[in-house]
N, C-alpha and C positions, 0 to 999 in steps of 0.2 A: 286443647290440642286436637280435639276431634275435627277441627276445621281443616286439618291437613296443611295449614300454613305455618310451618315451623322451620327454623334454621338452626343448625348446630355449628359451634366454633366459628362464629361470625366475626371476621376482621372488620373493625370499624374505626373511623377517625374523622375528625372535623375540627375547624377552628373554634375556640371558645375564648373570647377576650383576646389577650395577647399571646396565647399559647395554642398548641395543637394537641388535642386529646386523642389518644388512640389506645386500642386494646382489642381483646378477643372476648366476645360474649359467648358463654358456654351454650346457652339455649335461649333463643328468641322465638316467641310464638305470638300469633295474632288470634284474638277472639273477636266475636262481633262487637264487643265493647272497646277493644283496643289492644295494644301490644303489652306483653309481659316479658320480663327478663328473669332468667334463672342463672345463678352463679353457684357452681359446686365447689365446696371447700373440703378437700380431702386430707388436710393436715390434722394431726392429733390434737384435739382441743380438750383440755383438762377442766374439771369442775372449777368454776370461779374465773376462768379465762374468757368466757364468752363475751362479756360486755367490753372488756378492753380490746379484744379482737374486732368487735363490731365497730369501734371508733374508727379503725382503719378501713374496714370493709364497707362501712356506710359511705365513705368518701368515694370509694371505687364504684359502688352502686349508683350514687348520684351522678358520677361522671358518665357512666353508661347511659343513664336516663337522659342526661343532657345531650349526649351524642344522638340518641334516637329522636329526641325532641328537635334537634337541629336538622337532622336529615329528613324526617317525615313531617315535621310541623305538629306532631301530636305528643303529648306527655304520656309516657307509659303508665299503665294502671298500677304496676307494682314491680319491685325488684325483690326476688326471693333468694335468700342465701340458704343453700342446703348443706348443712354440716353433717357429712356422711358418718364420721366417727362418733358423733354425739347423737345421731338419729334425731336431729332437730332442724326445723326450718324457721328462719326469721325473715319476715316480710316487711319491707319498708315502702312507704308511699312517696314516690318521687314528686307528687304534686305539691309537697311542702317546700321544694326547692324552686323558687321563682324562675320562670323562663327567662333566658337571656343573661342570667347571672352566672359567671364562671364558678365552678365548684372547686 
């Protein structure tokens, strides 16, 4: 974030296959290596719920990565989910979702 190239509450949308994906990215920033996406989760997560919640959130993160990939032509380095109530960050690698495949 030291680069100063960061954006908060970024409205984003683009076609993906037969649908249009859209949403708001909580924080998007650019490093010399590429873009990173941060999504804050402020709901109360109880012990043992993290993995089941991540099933849903992973799809959301992959959709955000697909949108950034479609718009910029670059795959983001990571999507980080910041679980505020659990004081935990889970980072996924969007490079594992092939470019051009709808999520």
